[in-house]
All heavy atoms as a GROMACS GRO file, in nm:
protein
  527
    1MET      N    1  -0.142   0.195  -1.799
    1MET     CA    2  -0.240   0.117  -1.733
    1MET      C    3  -0.217   0.126  -1.589
    1MET      O    4  -0.110   0.115  -1.533
    1MET     CB    5  -0.217  -0.029  -1.772
    1MET     CG    6  -0.325  -0.129  -1.727
    1MET     SD    7  -0.314  -0.282  -1.805
    1MET     CE    8  -0.270  -0.383  -1.672
    2SER      N    9  -0.318   0.139  -1.504
    2SER     CA   10  -0.313   0.159  -1.361
    2SER      C   11  -0.324   0.016  -1.293
    2SER      O   12  -0.396  -0.065  -1.341
    2SER     CB   13  -0.436   0.252  -1.310
    2SER     OG   14  -0.422   0.375  -1.360
    3VAL      N   15  -0.252   0.009  -1.183
    3VAL     CA   16  -0.257  -0.113  -1.101
    3VAL      C   17  -0.292  -0.069  -0.962
    3VAL      O   18  -0.236   0.022  -0.903
    3VAL     CB   19  -0.116  -0.182  -1.091
    3VAL    CG1   20  -0.125  -0.295  -0.997
    3VAL    CG2   21  -0.074  -0.216  -1.238
    4GLU      N   22  -0.399  -0.141  -0.903
    4GLU     CA   23  -0.450  -0.110  -0.773
    4GLU      C   24  -0.359  -0.188  -0.667
    4GLU      O   25  -0.339  -0.313  -0.692
    4GLU     CB   26  -0.598  -0.126  -0.753
    4GLU     CG   27  -0.680  -0.041  -0.838
    4GLU     CD   28  -0.831  -0.069  -0.814
    4GLU    OE1   29  -0.867  -0.178  -0.768
    4GLU    OE2   30  -0.910   0.019  -0.848
    5VAL      N   31  -0.330  -0.134  -0.555
    5VAL     CA   32  -0.258  -0.204  -0.449
    5VAL      C   33  -0.368  -0.216  -0.337
    5VAL      O   34  -0.426  -0.114  -0.300
    5VAL     CB   35  -0.141  -0.125  -0.398
    5VAL    CG1   36  -0.077  -0.206  -0.268
    5VAL    CG2   37  -0.040  -0.101  -0.501
    6THR      N   38  -0.411  -0.336  -0.304
    6THR     CA   39  -0.518  -0.362  -0.209
    6THR      C   40  -0.470  -0.416  -0.079
    6THR      O   41  -0.363  -0.488  -0.075
    6THR     CB   42  -0.626  -0.445  -0.267
    6THR    OG1   43  -0.574  -0.569  -0.303
    6THR    CG2   44  -0.689  -0.376  -0.395
    7ALA      N   45  -0.541  -0.402   0.027
    7ALA     CA   46  -0.513  -0.468   0.158
    7ALA      C   47  -0.546  -0.613   0.149
    7ALA      O   48  -0.663  -0.653   0.121
    7ALA     CB   49  -0.600  -0.391   0.268
    8PRO      N   50  -0.458  -0.697   0.201
    8PRO     CA   51  -0.487  -0.848   0.205
    8PRO      C   52  -0.582  -0.878   0.317
    8PRO      O   53  -0.644  -0.987   0.310
    8PRO     CB   54  -0.354  -0.909   0.207
    8PRO     CG   55  -0.270  -0.805   0.279
    8PRO     CD   56  -0.315  -0.667   0.235
    9MET      N   57  -0.588  -0.795   0.417
    9MET     CA   58  -0.670  -0.825   0.532
    9MET      C   59  -0.703  -0.692   0.599
    9MET      O   60  -0.637  -0.597   0.575
    9MET     CB   61  -0.588  -0.926   0.633
    9MET     CG   62  -0.475  -0.854   0.686
    9MET     SD   63  -0.362  -0.964   0.780
    9MET     CE   64  -0.269  -1.036   0.644
   10PRO      N   65  -0.802  -0.701   0.697
   10PRO     CA   66  -0.824  -0.577   0.771
   10PRO      C   67  -0.709  -0.538   0.870
   10PRO      O   68  -0.644  -0.633   0.912
   10PRO     CB   69  -0.959  -0.611   0.859
   10PRO     CG   70  -0.986  -0.750   0.829
   10PRO     CD   71  -0.892  -0.806   0.733
   11GLY      N   72  -0.683  -0.411   0.893
   11GLY     CA   73  -0.583  -0.374   0.987
   11GLY      C   74  -0.571  -0.223   0.992
   11GLY      O   75  -0.657  -0.151   0.947
   12THR      N   76  -0.449  -0.180   1.032
   12THR     CA   77  -0.423  -0.036   1.043
   12THR      C   78  -0.290  -0.013   0.971
   12THR      O   79  -0.192  -0.074   0.980
   12THR     CB   80  -0.401   0.010   1.185
   12THR    OG1   81  -0.526  -0.028   1.260
   12THR    CG2   82  -0.376   0.155   1.208
   13ILE      N   83  -0.286   0.097   0.882
   13ILE     CA   84  -0.161   0.135   0.822
   13ILE      C   85  -0.076   0.202   0.911
   13ILE      O   86  -0.104   0.303   0.978
   13ILE     CB   87  -0.195   0.228   0.704
   13ILE    CG1   88  -0.298   0.173   0.603
   13ILE    CG2   89  -0.069   0.278   0.630
   13ILE    CD1   90  -0.248   0.046   0.536
   14SER      N   91   0.044   0.136   0.943
   14SER     CA   92   0.130   0.190   1.045
   14SER      C   93   0.239   0.279   0.985
   14SER      O   94   0.294   0.361   1.051
   14SER     CB   95   0.201   0.076   1.129
   14SER     OG   96   0.268  -0.009   1.038
   15GLU      N   97   0.274   0.248   0.858
   15GLU     CA   98   0.378   0.331   0.789
   15GLU      C   99   0.350   0.326   0.637
   15GLU      O  100   0.322   0.229   0.582
   15GLU     CB  101   0.508   0.275   0.828
   15GLU     CG  102   0.636   0.350   0.762
   15GLU     CD  103   0.770   0.301   0.805
   15GLU    OE1  104   0.774   0.198   0.871
   15GLU    OE2  105   0.862   0.356   0.757
   16ILE      N  106   0.374   0.446   0.579
   16ILE     CA  107   0.370   0.448   0.430
   16ILE      C  108   0.512   0.499   0.388
   16ILE      O  109   0.556   0.605   0.439
   16ILE     CB  110   0.270   0.563   0.388
   16ILE    CG1  111   0.125   0.518   0.432
   16ILE    CG2  112   0.278   0.582   0.229
   16ILE    CD1  113   0.024   0.622   0.400
   17MET      N  114   0.575   0.418   0.310
   17MET     CA  115   0.722   0.443   0.276
   17MET      C  116   0.738   0.509   0.136
   17MET      O  117   0.853   0.534   0.099
   17MET     CB  118   0.783   0.310   0.264
   17MET     CG  119   0.803   0.241   0.402
   17MET     SD  120   0.712   0.092   0.406
   17MET     CE  121   0.842  -0.019   0.443
   18VAL      N  122   0.623   0.541   0.068
   18VAL     CA  123   0.645   0.611  -0.065
   18VAL      C  124   0.558   0.728  -0.064
   18VAL      O  125   0.466   0.756   0.027
   18VAL     CB  126   0.600   0.517  -0.178
   18VAL    CG1  127   0.691   0.401  -0.188
   18VAL    CG2  128   0.458   0.467  -0.162
   19LYS      N  129   0.579   0.815  -0.166
   19LYS     CA  130   0.490   0.934  -0.189
   19LYS      C  131   0.456   0.942  -0.339
   19LYS      O  132   0.511   0.874  -0.412
   19LYS     CB  133   0.555   1.064  -0.140
   19LYS     CG  134   0.682   1.092  -0.200
   19LYS     CD  135   0.746   1.217  -0.143
   19LYS     CE  136   0.874   1.258  -0.200
   19LYS     NZ  137   0.977   1.167  -0.204
   20VAL      N  138   0.353   1.018  -0.364
   20VAL     CA  139   0.309   1.030  -0.504
   20VAL      C  140   0.421   1.075  -0.590
   20VAL      O  141   0.501   1.168  -0.552
   20VAL     CB  142   0.189   1.129  -0.512
   20VAL    CG1  143   0.158   1.154  -0.657
   20VAL    CG2  144   0.071   1.083  -0.441
   21GLY      N  145   0.445   1.008  -0.694
   21GLY     CA  146   0.548   1.046  -0.798
   21GLY      C  147   0.670   0.947  -0.783
   21GLY      O  148   0.747   0.948  -0.870
   22ASP      N  149   0.673   0.873  -0.671
   22ASP     CA  150   0.781   0.789  -0.659
   22ASP      C  151   0.777   0.668  -0.749
   22ASP      O  152   0.669   0.611  -0.778
   22ASP     CB  153   0.792   0.731  -0.514
   22ASP     CG  154   0.844   0.822  -0.407
   22ASP    OD1  155   0.881   0.933  -0.448
   22ASP    OD2  156   0.838   0.791  -0.293
   23ALA      N  157   0.891   0.620  -0.809
   23ALA     CA  158   0.901   0.511  -0.896
   23ALA      C  159   0.921   0.388  -0.802
   23ALA      O  160   0.998   0.395  -0.705
   23ALA     CB  161   1.020   0.525  -0.988
   24VAL      N  162   0.846   0.275  -0.822
   24VAL     CA  163   0.867   0.154  -0.748
   24VAL      C  164   0.885   0.035  -0.847
   24VAL      O  165   0.841   0.039  -0.956
   24VAL     CB  166   0.741   0.140  -0.662
   24VAL    CG1  167   0.728   0.230  -0.555
   24VAL    CG2  168   0.624   0.123  -0.742
   25LYS      N  169   0.958  -0.058  -0.792
   25LYS     CA  170   0.965  -0.184  -0.863
   25LYS      C  171   0.888  -0.294  -0.810
   25LYS      O  172   0.849  -0.284  -0.683
   25LYS     CB  173   1.124  -0.230  -0.854
   25LYS     CG  174   1.221  -0.138  -0.916
   25LYS     CD  175   1.217  -0.164  -1.066
   25LYS     CE  176   1.325  -0.080  -1.125
   25LYS     NZ  177   1.311  -0.072  -1.277
   26GLU      N  178   0.858  -0.398  -0.885
   26GLU     CA  179   0.766  -0.500  -0.839
   26GLU      C  180   0.835  -0.563  -0.703
   26GLU      O  181   0.958  -0.572  -0.702
   26GLU     CB  182   0.758  -0.614  -0.947
   26GLU     CG  183   0.664  -0.727  -0.904
   26GLU     CD  184   0.651  -0.828  -1.012
   26GLU    OE1  185   0.708  -0.814  -1.121
   26GLU    OE2  186   0.565  -0.922  -0.983
   27ASN      N  187   0.745  -0.584  -0.608
   27ASN     CA  188   0.789  -0.633  -0.479
   27ASN      C  189   0.852  -0.538  -0.381
   27ASN      O  190   0.894  -0.575  -0.271
   27ASN     CB  191   0.880  -0.766  -0.485
   27ASN     CG  192   0.804  -0.875  -0.552
   27ASN    OD1  193   0.681  -0.892  -0.532
   27ASN    ND2  194   0.859  -0.948  -0.646
   28ASP      N  195   0.869  -0.412  -0.424
   28ASP     CA  196   0.920  -0.312  -0.326
   28ASP      C  197   0.817  -0.289  -0.217
   28ASP      O  198   0.699  -0.278  -0.249
   28ASP     CB  199   0.940  -0.171  -0.400
   28ASP     CG  200   1.065  -0.165  -0.477
   28ASP    OD1  201   1.141  -0.267  -0.471
   28ASP    OD2  202   1.086  -0.060  -0.547
   29GLU      N  203   0.860  -0.278  -0.096
   29GLU     CA  204   0.766  -0.254   0.010
   29GLU      C  205   0.722  -0.107  -0.005
   29GLU      O  206   0.802  -0.013  -0.015
   29GLU     CB  207   0.824  -0.276   0.145
   29GLU     CG  208   0.846  -0.419   0.179
   29GLU     CD  209   0.903  -0.442   0.316
   29GLU    OE1  210   0.903  -0.355   0.396
   29GLU    OE2  211   0.940  -0.567   0.343
   30ILE      N  212   0.585  -0.090   0.000
   30ILE     CA  213   0.533   0.057  -0.003
   30ILE      C  214   0.465   0.094   0.122
   30ILE      O  215   0.453   0.217   0.146
   30ILE     CB  216   0.456   0.074  -0.128
   30ILE    CG1  217   0.329  -0.013  -0.129
   30ILE    CG2  218   0.535   0.055  -0.252
   30ILE    CD1  219   0.233   0.018  -0.242
   31MET      N  220   0.412  -0.007   0.199
   31MET     CA  221   0.344   0.024   0.317
   31MET      C  222   0.358  -0.085   0.420
   31MET      O  223   0.395  -0.199   0.383
   31MET     CB  224   0.185   0.049   0.296
   31MET     CG  225   0.151   0.157   0.209
   31MET     SD  226  -0.028   0.172   0.193
   31MET     CE  227  -0.043   0.287   0.064
   32ILE      N  228   0.333  -0.059   0.548
   32ILE     CA  229   0.318  -0.163   0.652
   32ILE      C  230   0.174  -0.155   0.702
   32ILE      O  231   0.127  -0.058   0.744
   32ILE     CB  232   0.421  -0.132   0.763
   32ILE    CG1  233   0.567  -0.130   0.712
   32ILE    CG2  234   0.402  -0.243   0.872
   32ILE    CD1  235   0.623  -0.254   0.663
   33LEU      N  236   0.114  -0.280   0.704
   33LEU     CA  237  -0.021  -0.302   0.750
   33LEU      C  238  -0.005  -0.376   0.886
   33LEU      O  239   0.053  -0.482   0.880
   33LEU     CB  240  -0.109  -0.378   0.653
   33LEU     CG  241  -0.244  -0.420   0.697
   33LEU    CD1  242  -0.336  -0.291   0.713
   33LEU    CD2  243  -0.308  -0.521   0.600
   34GLU      N  244  -0.048  -0.324   0.991
   34GLU     CA  245  -0.052  -0.389   1.121
   34GLU      C  246  -0.196  -0.456   1.139
   34GLU      O  247  -0.291  -0.399   1.131
   34GLU     CB  248  -0.027  -0.285   1.230
   34GLU     CG  249   0.001  -0.349   1.364
   34GLU     CD  250   0.050  -0.256   1.470
   34GLU    OE1  251   0.129  -0.180   1.443
   34GLU    OE2  252  -0.016  -0.266   1.580
   35ALA      N  253  -0.180  -0.598   1.156
   35ALA     CA  254  -0.290  -0.672   1.177
   35ALA      C  255  -0.262  -0.784   1.277
   35ALA      O  256  -0.157  -0.847   1.268
   35ALA     CB  257  -0.347  -0.726   1.043
   36MET      N  258  -0.349  -0.804   1.373
   36MET     CA  259  -0.324  -0.921   1.473
   36MET      C  260  -0.195  -0.904   1.538
   36MET      O  261  -0.117  -0.997   1.554
   36MET     CB  262  -0.352  -1.047   1.398
   36MET     CG  263  -0.483  -1.073   1.352
   36MET     SD  264  -0.513  -1.234   1.274
   36MET     CE  265  -0.418  -1.206   1.123
   37LYS      N  266  -0.151  -0.778   1.576
   37LYS     CA  267  -0.027  -0.744   1.635
   37LYS      C  268   0.098  -0.795   1.549
   37LYS      O  269   0.199  -0.805   1.614
   37LYS     CB  270  -0.026  -0.814   1.776
   37LYS     CG  271  -0.137  -0.762   1.867
   37LYS     CD  272  -0.124  -0.821   2.005
   37LYS     CE  273  -0.234  -0.764   2.086
   37LYS     NZ  274  -0.229  -0.820   2.221
   38MET      N  275   0.075  -0.811   1.425
   38MET     CA  276   0.189  -0.832   1.336
   38MET      C  277   0.206  -0.727   1.230
   38MET      O  278   0.101  -0.668   1.184
   38MET     CB  279   0.175  -0.964   1.262
   38MET     CG  280   0.174  -1.088   1.359
   38MET     SD  281   0.146  -1.246   1.268
   38MET     CE  282   0.258  -1.239   1.130
   39GLU      N  283   0.322  -0.693   1.187
   39GLU     CA  284   0.350  -0.598   1.077
   39GLU      C  285   0.361  -0.677   0.954
   39GLU      O  286   0.442  -0.762   0.930
   39GLU     CB  287   0.473  -0.521   1.108
   39GLU     CG  288   0.463  -0.422   1.224
   39GLU     CD  289   0.581  -0.326   1.234
   39GLU    OE1  290   0.684  -0.348   1.174
   39GLU    OE2  291   0.560  -0.223   1.301
   40ASN      N  292   0.268  -0.647   0.862
   40ASN     CA  293   0.260  -0.710   0.730
   40ASN      C  294   0.312  -0.615   0.615
   40ASN      O  295   0.236  -0.512   0.605
   40ASN     CB  296   0.126  -0.759   0.709
   40ASN     CG  297   0.077  -0.859   0.811
   40ASN    OD1  298   0.115  -0.966   0.813
   40ASN    ND2  299  -0.003  -0.802   0.900
   41PRO      N  300   0.415  -0.633   0.548
   41PRO     CA  301   0.455  -0.545   0.436
   41PRO      C  302   0.357  -0.558   0.321
   41PRO      O  303   0.314  -0.667   0.292
   41PRO     CB  304   0.597  -0.593   0.401
   41PRO     CG  305   0.608  -0.733   0.449
   41PRO     CD  306   0.509  -0.741   0.566
   42ILE      N  307   0.325  -0.437   0.264
   42ILE     CA  308   0.247  -0.438   0.147
   42ILE      C  309   0.339  -0.399   0.035
   42ILE      O  310   0.409  -0.291   0.045
   42ILE     CB  311   0.132  -0.327   0.155
   42ILE    CG1  312   0.048  -0.352   0.279
   42ILE    CG2  313   0.046  -0.323   0.032
   42ILE    CD1  314  -0.030  -0.474   0.278
   43SER      N  315   0.352  -0.484  -0.063
   43SER     CA  316   0.439  -0.465  -0.172
   43SER      C  317   0.379  -0.424  -0.296
   43SER      O  318   0.267  -0.456  -0.330
   43SER     CB  319   0.518  -0.600  -0.204
   43SER     OG  320   0.598  -0.640  -0.078
   44ALA      N  321   0.456  -0.360  -0.389
   44ALA     CA  322   0.401  -0.320  -0.525
   44ALA      C  323   0.386  -0.446  -0.598
   44ALA      O  324   0.480  -0.529  -0.613
   44ALA     CB  325   0.514  -0.224  -0.581
   45PRO      N  326   0.268  -0.459  -0.658
   45PRO     CA  327   0.238  -0.574  -0.745
   45PRO      C  328   0.314  -0.575  -0.883
   45PRO      O  329   0.315  -0.677  -0.953
   45PRO     CB  330   0.099  -0.572  -0.764
   45PRO     CG  331   0.048  -0.435  -0.739
   45PRO     CD  332   0.159  -0.379  -0.645
   46ALA      N  333   0.358  -0.457  -0.919
   46ALA     CA  334   0.428  -0.438  -1.054
   46ALA      C  335   0.507  -0.316  -1.056
   46ALA      O  336   0.502  -0.234  -0.959
   46ALA     CB  337   0.319  -0.418  -1.165
   47ASP      N  338   0.600  -0.309  -1.142
   47ASP     CA  339   0.681  -0.179  -1.170
   47ASP      C  340   0.587  -0.067  -1.201
   47ASP      O  341   0.487  -0.087  -1.267
   47ASP     CB  342   0.778  -0.203  -1.281
   47ASP     CG  343   0.897  -0.295  -1.252
   47ASP    OD1  344   0.892  -0.351  -1.138
   47ASP    OD2  345   0.967  -0.320  -1.341
   48GLY      N  346   0.622   0.052  -1.156
   48GLY     CA  347   0.533   0.171  -1.186
   48GLY      C  348   0.571   0.286  -1.113
   48GLY      O  349   0.672   0.296  -1.043
   49THR      N  350   0.487   0.388  -1.111
   49THR     CA  351   0.498   0.513  -1.052
   49THR      C  352   0.382   0.536  -0.965
   49THR      O  353   0.264   0.506  -1.004
   49THR     CB  354   0.512   0.637  -1.143
   49THR    OG1  355   0.624   0.617  -1.232
   49THR    CG2  356   0.526   0.769  -1.075
   50VAL      N  357   0.401   0.578  -0.840
   50VAL     CA  358   0.284   0.597  -0.747
   50VAL      C  359   0.211   0.711  -0.792
   50VAL      O  360   0.243   0.833  -0.797
   50VAL     CB  361   0.334   0.627  -0.598
   50VAL    CG1  362   0.217   0.641  -0.505
   50VAL    CG2  363   0.426   0.505  -0.548
   51LYS      N  364   0.081   0.689  -0.840
   51LYS     CA  365  -0.014   0.793  -0.897
   51LYS      C  366  -0.088   0.850  -0.790
   51LYS      O  367  -0.116   0.968  -0.780
   51LYS     CB  368  -0.095   0.730  -1.001
   51LYS     CG  369  -0.203   0.815  -1.063
   51LYS     CD  370  -0.291   0.753  -1.153
   51LYS     CE  371  -0.396   0.844  -1.215
   51LYS     NZ  372  -0.487   0.772  -1.310
   52GLU      N  373  -0.138   0.766  -0.679
   52GLU     CA  374  -0.228   0.813  -0.575
   52GLU      C  375  -0.216   0.717  -0.459
   52GLU      O  376  -0.204   0.598  -0.465
   52GLU     CB  377  -0.370   0.802  -0.632
   52GLU     CG  378  -0.474   0.864  -0.547
   52GLU     CD  379  -0.617   0.862  -0.599
   52GLU    OE1  380  -0.627   0.825  -0.716
   52GLU    OE2  381  -0.703   0.903  -0.526
   53ILE      N  382  -0.213   0.784  -0.337
   53ILE     CA  383  -0.221   0.711  -0.215
   53ILE      C  384  -0.355   0.736  -0.151
   53ILE      O  385  -0.391   0.856  -0.129
   53ILE     CB  386  -0.102   0.755  -0.130
   53ILE    CG1  387   0.028   0.720  -0.187
   53ILE    CG2  388  -0.118   0.676   0.011
   53ILE    CD1  389   0.154   0.766  -0.112
   54LYS      N  390  -0.434   0.641  -0.135
   54LYS     CA  391  -0.571   0.654  -0.093
   54LYS      C  392  -0.591   0.643   0.053
   54LYS      O  393  -0.710   0.647   0.108
   54LYS     CB  394  -0.660   0.557  -0.168
   54LYS     CG  395  -0.663   0.575  -0.324
   54LYS     CD  396  -0.760   0.481  -0.390
   54LYS     CE  397  -0.858   0.535  -0.470
   54LYS     NZ  398  -0.909   0.658  -0.475
   55VAL      N  399  -0.484   0.613   0.130
   55VAL     CA  400  -0.490   0.612   0.273
   55VAL      C  401  -0.394   0.690   0.350
   55VAL      O  402  -0.302   0.733   0.287
   55VAL     CB  403  -0.483   0.463   0.328
   55VAL    CG1  404  -0.600   0.374   0.282
   55VAL    CG2  405  -0.351   0.399   0.285
   56GLN      N  406  -0.401   0.709   0.473
   56GLN     CA  407  -0.307   0.776   0.556
   56GLN      C  408  -0.257   0.692   0.668
   56GLN      O  409  -0.319   0.598   0.705
   56GLN     CB  410  -0.369   0.906   0.621
   56GLN     CG  411  -0.423   1.013   0.518
   56GLN     CD  412  -0.493   1.130   0.595
   56GLN    OE1  413  -0.535   1.117   0.705
   56GLN    NE2  414  -0.489   1.246   0.528
   57GLU      N  415  -0.141   0.722   0.723
   57GLU     CA  416  -0.090   0.655   0.835
   57GLU      C  417  -0.190   0.652   0.948
   57GLU      O  418  -0.257   0.756   0.972
   57GLU     CB  419   0.047   0.701   0.881
   57GLU     CG  420   0.146   0.667   0.776
   57GLU     CD  421   0.301   0.707   0.822
   57GLU    OE1  422   0.309   0.760   0.938
   57GLU    OE2  423   0.392   0.696   0.753
   58LYS      N  424  -0.203   0.538   1.022
   58LYS     CA  425  -0.296   0.521   1.130
   58LYS      C  426  -0.440   0.491   1.092
   58LYS      O  427  -0.530   0.489   1.167
   58LYS     CB  428  -0.298   0.643   1.231
   58LYS     CG  429  -0.158   0.686   1.273
   58LYS     CD  430  -0.097   0.584   1.378
   58LYS     CE  431   0.025   0.642   1.434
   58LYS     NZ  432   0.146   0.569   1.398
   59ALA      N  433  -0.466   0.487   0.954
   59ALA     CA  434  -0.596   0.460   0.908
   59ALA      C  435  -0.632   0.318   0.917
   59ALA      O  436  -0.550   0.232   0.896
   59ALA     CB  437  -0.613   0.513   0.763
   60SER      N  438  -0.754   0.288   0.958
   60SER     CA  439  -0.805   0.155   0.962
   60SER      C  440  -0.855   0.119   0.820
   60SER      O  441  -0.921   0.199   0.750
   60SER     CB  442  -0.919   0.139   1.057
   60SER     OG  443  -0.873   0.157   1.194
   61VAL      N  444  -0.818   0.001   0.778
   61VAL     CA  445  -0.858  -0.047   0.639
   61VAL      C  446  -0.929  -0.174   0.652
   61VAL      O  447  -0.908  -0.254   0.743
   61VAL     CB  448  -0.736  -0.054   0.542
   61VAL    CG1  449  -0.682   0.086   0.519
   61VAL    CG2  450  -0.635  -0.148   0.597
   62GLU      N  451  -1.007  -0.209   0.546
   62GLU     CA  452  -1.085  -0.329   0.534
   62GLU      C  453  -1.012  -0.418   0.429
   62GLU      O  454  -0.938  -0.370   0.347
   62GLU     CB  455  -1.223  -0.308   0.491
   62GLU     CG  456  -1.308  -0.229   0.580
   62GLU     CD  457  -1.323  -0.294   0.712
   62GLU    OE1  458  -1.338  -0.408   0.727
   62GLU    OE2  459  -1.328  -0.208   0.821
   63ALA      N  460  -1.030  -0.560   0.434
   63ALA     CA  461  -0.978  -0.634   0.333
   63ALA      C  462  -1.022  -0.595   0.196
   63ALA      O  463  -1.139  -0.555   0.184
   63ALA     CB  464  -1.028  -0.785   0.368
   64GLU      N  465  -0.929  -0.601   0.108
   64GLU     CA  466  -0.952  -0.567  -0.037
   64GLU      C  467  -0.975  -0.423  -0.059
   64GLU      O  468  -0.998  -0.375  -0.177
   64GLU     CB  469  -1.073  -0.647  -0.100
   64GLU     CG  470  -1.057  -0.801  -0.081
   64GLU     CD  471  -0.922  -0.847  -0.150
   64GLU    OE1  472  -0.891  -0.801  -0.260
   64GLU    OE2  473  -0.861  -0.933  -0.090
   65GLN      N  474  -0.959  -0.334   0.041
   65GLN     CA  475  -0.973  -0.193   0.020
   65GLN      C  476  -0.846  -0.142  -0.059
   65GLN      O  477  -0.733  -0.189  -0.049
   65GLN     CB  478  -0.967  -0.126   0.159
   65GLN     CG  479  -0.975   0.030   0.149
   65GLN     CD  480  -0.997   0.099   0.281
   65GLN    OE1  481  -1.037   0.042   0.373
   65GLN    NE2  482  -0.944   0.228   0.293
   66VAL      N  483  -0.867  -0.055  -0.158
   66VAL     CA  484  -0.765   0.008  -0.237
   66VAL      C  485  -0.678   0.102  -0.152
   66VAL      O  486  -0.729   0.192  -0.100
   66VAL     CB  487  -0.815   0.077  -0.365
   66VAL    CG1  488  -0.704   0.146  -0.442
   66VAL    CG2  489  -0.894  -0.024  -0.446
   67LEU      N  490  -0.546   0.068  -0.154
   67LEU     CA  491  -0.454   0.159  -0.056
   67LEU      C  492  -0.381   0.258  -0.148
   67LEU      O  493  -0.351   0.374  -0.108
   67LEU     CB  494  -0.355   0.061   0.008
   67LEU     CG  495  -0.410  -0.051   0.093
   67LEU    CD1  496  -0.298  -0.134   0.149
   67LEU    CD2  497  -0.496  -0.001   0.202
   68ALA      N  498  -0.346   0.219  -0.268
   68ALA     CA  499  -0.279   0.311  -0.357
   68ALA      C  500  -0.299   0.262  -0.506
   68ALA      O  501  -0.332   0.149  -0.527
   68ALA     CB  502  -0.121   0.302  -0.323
   69ILE      N  503  -0.258   0.347  -0.592
   69ILE     CA  504  -0.274   0.325  -0.740
   69ILE      C  505  -0.137   0.357  -0.807
   69ILE      O  506  -0.081   0.462  -0.780
   69ILE     CB  507  -0.378   0.414  -0.801
   69ILE    CG1  508  -0.513   0.371  -0.746
   69ILE    CG2  509  -0.394   0.390  -0.954
   69ILE    CD1  510  -0.628   0.458  -0.788
   70LEU      N  511  -0.088   0.253  -0.881
   70LEU     CA  512   0.034   0.268  -0.950
   70LEU      C  513   0.003   0.286  -1.100
   70LEU      O  514  -0.096   0.233  -1.149
   70LEU     CB  515   0.122   0.151  -0.935
   70LEU     CG  516   0.164   0.109  -0.796
   70LEU    CD1  517   0.246  -0.020  -0.799
   70LEU    CD2  518   0.223   0.206  -0.718
   71GLU      N  519   0.093   0.355  -1.159
   71GLU     CA  520   0.064   0.380  -1.309
   71GLU      C  521   0.189   0.337  -1.387
   71GLU      O  522   0.300   0.352  -1.340
   71GLU     CB  523   0.041   0.531  -1.333
   71GLU     CG  524  -0.016   0.555  -1.474
   71GLU     CD  525  -0.064   0.701  -1.477
   71GLU    OE1  526   0.007   0.800  -1.465
   71GLU    OE2  527  -0.195   0.718  -1.478
   0.00000   0.00000   0.00000
């Protein structure tokens, strides 16, 4: 079953800490979203493996945009 990781607010992806194929645990930080001059960690919502990363570093994202898919 796939789990989507979404942006909680609009901003810019400043760092991606995982790559496709990495195993992650629930609450592991997988990305940093910079918004309103603050760095907001994006955490894995569940245990899984990174199936797809849908954004790149420095990309602007909208609220609720899918950033990654875990399997």
